[in-house]
N, C-alpha and C positions, 0 to 999 in steps of 0.2 A: 579462471575467474570469469563470471558473467557480468555484463553491464546492463543496468536498468535505468529507466528514467524516473527521477524523483520529482513529482509535481508537488509544490508546496505553496502555502499562503499564510498570512498572518491573521489570526483570530484573536483580537484584543492583544493580550501579552504573550500568546503562544504561537509557535510555528507548528502548523499542521500539514501533514503530507501523506502521499500515497505513492506506491509504485505503479506506474501506468501499465506495465506488462503483466502484473500479477494481481488479479482481482482479490480484494479483501485484505491487502497489506496496507494498513493505515497506521500512523502513529503521530506523536506530538512531542514537542520539547520546548523548553524556555529559550533556547538558542538554536540556531541553525545546526551547529555542531552536535548538540544533544539530539535534535530530530534525526540527523543522519545516523547516529549510533542506535537510537531507538528503532528506526525503520529497519536497520540491519538485524537487530534482535528479533523483530517481528517476522522478518523473512526467514530467519533461521528456525524460529519456532514453527512456522508453517511447514517448512521443508522437513522438519523432524516428525510431524504428525500426518502429513499428506503423502500422496504418491509423488514420484520423482518429477512429474510434469510441472509441479508447483501450483497447479490449478485445482482447487478442491473438487472432489467428485460431485458434490451437490450443486455446483454452479450451473445455472441455466440462463439462457438469453432469449429474449423475445423482442420483437419490434413494437415500439410504443409510439403512437401518434399523439401529439399534444397540440391543443388549440393555442394560437398565438394571440 
């Protein structure tokens, strides 16, 4: 079993979250428990469709400077 960090927040009546270690795994739920279940489902779907690293092959990263 792997451990991941679920970052979540409230957006009006919904809990919205993402897995910090896996780009692109986001979900939502009406309760925190529902969000946890949905994020696990999203992770499983990604793992079923992508390579075993869990990071989609199309992910790219660049440095972006923003004016403050």
